[in-house]
N, C-alpha and C positions, 0 to 999 in steps of 0.2 A: 504494500500500500504506500502510495507516495506521500510526501510531506504535506501536500495540499489537503489530502483526505484526513490525515492525522490532525492538522490544524482545524479542519471543519469539525471533526469529532470532539476536539478539545473545546471548541466554541459551544457546541451543543451541550457538553458536560457542564461548562461554566455558566452559560447564559440561556440554556434551553427553556427554563421555567419562566423567562420573561422576554423572550425574543420571538418575533414573527418572521415570516419569510423575507421581508424587506431588510431586516437586520442582517441576515446572512448574505443577501445580495450586495449590501454595502461593504461587507468585509471581503467578499470574493466574487468575482464576476461569473465564475462557473459554479456558483453555489447550487443552482437547481440540479444540475447533473450529478454533482458530488453528493448532495443530500439523497437523491434517488438511489445512487449506488450504495450509500450507507443504509438506506431503508431496505433495499433488496438483500443486503448481506445480513440484516438482522441486528446491526450494531446500534441503530436508533429506531424509534417508532414515532408515529404521529400521535398526538394527544388530542382526543376529542373533547372539546369544551363542555359538551353536554354531560359528560360523566363526572366532571369535577369543576365546580363553579369558581373555585379559588385559583385555578391554574389558567394563566393567560398566554402561554407559549404554544408554538406550533409543534415542536419536537421535544423528545426526551430521550436520554440515553438508556439503553437496555442493560441488563446484567452482563450480557455477552459483550456489549460495547465498553462497559466499564472495565471488565476483565482484560479486554484487548488493550485498552489505553494504559492500564496498570502494567501489563506485560511489556508494552512498548517503552514506557518510561523506565522500567527496570533494565531493559536491554540497553537503553541509551546510557544509563549510569554505569553499567558494566563495560560498555565500549569505551567510555571516558576513562575508567580505571585501567583498562587494558592499554589504552594509548599512553597514559602516564607511565605505566610499568615498562612499556616498550621504549619510551624515551630514556628512562633510567638505564635499562639494560643495554641499549644500542648506542646511546650517545654519551651520557654522563659518566658511566663507569669507564669506557675506553678513553675518554678525555682525561679523566683523573689519573688513570694509569700512565698515559702518555706524558702528562705534566710531571708526575712524580718521577718517572724514569729519566726524563730530561734533566730534572733538578739533581738527581743522584749522579748522572753522568757529568754534569757541570761541576758538582762538588768534588768528585773524584779527580777531574782535570785540575782543579784549583789546588787540591791537596798534593798532587803528584808534582806540580811545577814549583 
């Protein structure tokens, strides 16, 4: 699922209970097609105002949608952690070893002369 669909799902999660279709169209020009795709996948559902008078929004996130969004956010956190770990192991450690070995070589040169 692309970032545009994820951002639309986040919008429904954050603002679904107070947003109409025009709200989503202001946020994303392709909102209609993205919302239809999210509806067909079962990640969001339409809310009928007749069943709940206190609810004024057009869409709400389903349990499946909330689980998908939670899993996505967890995977993003893990990928950030993996990137940091890769930087440490591939850049910082070899850099530190190179600097330390060059300092030791220079120190040995100075002591021998």
